[in-house]
C-alpha positions in Angstrom: -6.8 14.5 -12.9 -4.4 13.0 -10.0 -3.3 9.6 -10.1 -1.3 7.4 -8.0 1.3 5.5 -8.8 3.0 3.1 -6.7 6.9 1.6 -7.6 8.7 -1.0 -5.5 6.7 -4.4 -6.8 8.8 -7.0 -8.2 10.4 -10.5 -7.6 11.7 -11.8 -4.1 12.2 -15.0 -2.4 10.7 -16.0 0.6 11.8 -14.9 3.6 12.7 -10.9 1.9 11.9 -7.7 1.8 10.3 -5.1 -0.3 9.6 -1.3 -0.1 6.5 -0.4 -1.5 6.0 3.6 -2.4 2.8 5.5 -3.6 3.1 8.6 -4.7 0.4 11.5 -6.4 1.1 12.4 -10.0 0.0 16.0 -8.6 -1.4 17.8 -6.0 -3.8 17.1 -3.7 -4.9 18.3 -0.3 -7.5 16.8 2.7 -6.0 13.8 2.7 -6.8 11.9 6.3 -6.7 8.2 5.6 -3.7 6.5 3.3 -4.0 2.7 2.5 -2.8 -0.3 0.7 -4.7 -3.0 -0.6 -4.6 -6.7 -2.2 -6.5 -8.1 -4.9 -5.6 -12.1 -5.8 -7.2 -12.8 -9.3 -10.9 -13.7 -8.8 -11.0 -12.3 -5.1 -12.2 -9.6 -3.8 -9.9 -6.3 -2.5 -9.1 -6.5 1.2 -7.6 -3.8 2.8 -4.0 -4.8 3.9 -3.2 -1.7 6.4 -4.0 2.1 6.7 -2.5 4.6 8.7 -4.3 8.1 9.4 -2.6 11.5 8.6 -2.5 11.8 12.5 -0.3 8.8 12.3 -2.6 5.9 13.8 -2.1 2.3 12.1 -4.0 -0.7 11.4 -3.2 -4.0 9.9 -4.8 -7.2 8.5 -3.8 -10.0 11.4 -1.7 -12.1 8.4 0.4 -9.2 7.3 1.0 -7.9 11.8 5.1 -8.0 12.4 6.0 -8.4 8.9 4.7 -5.1 7.3 5.2 -1.4 8.3 3.3 1.1 6.8 4.5 5.1 6.6 3.4 8.0 5.6 5.4 12.0 4.4 2.5 13.9 4.8 3.8 17.1 3.4 4.4 15.1 0.3 1.0 13.0 0.5 4.2 9.6 -0.1 3.0 6.6 1.4 5.1 3.3 2.0 5.1 -0.2 3.3 8.0 -1.9 4.1 7.5 -5.5 3.7 9.8 -8.1 5.7 9.5 -11.9 5.8 7.6 -12.2 2.8 5.6 -15.5 2.0 4.6 -17.1 -1.4 1.3 -16.3 -0.1 1.7 -12.5 0.2 2.3 -12.8 -4.1 -0.5 -10.5 -5.7 -0.9 -7.1 -6.8 -1.2 -4.3 -4.0 -2.6 -0.9 -4.7 -2.7 2.2 -2.5 -5.4 4.4 -1.7 -5.6 8.1 -0.5 -8.7 9.3 1.3 -10.4 12.5 3.0 -12.9 15.2 3.4 -16.3 14.8 1.2 -15.7 10.9 0.3 -13.0 11.9 -2.1 -10.8 9.3 -3.0 -7.7 8.0 -5.4 -6.3 5.0 -6.5 -3.4 3.5 -7.6 -3.1 1.2 -10.6 -0.7 -1.7 -8.1 2.2 -3.4 -8.5 2.5 -6.8 -8.6 4.9 -8.3 -5.9 5.8 -12.2 -6.9 7.3 -14.3 -4.0 8.9 -17.1 -5.6 12.3 -19.1 -4.9 
């Protein structure tokens, strides 16, 4: 079964940067939307940013101007560059790839911890 694996999380000081990556463990096809989600303990998971296979992007208001989402469509790789990190950005981030027929894949998440 194909799984998504995130990488690039870790500890960073406020104002710092991180680049998250998400890769599929096997070959998947028909993916039309790629996204990054976050979920803090006790809170509902919400979408941080998304990008379509055609390159259209969408960002949550609280990350606009600080985050950039991108994809390598041939390799089904998803990236997110995060700049100007704030302590409130601390949480687990997961990636999702979704396509035709309602198919979707999720990663298990990577922790980003912003603290001084």
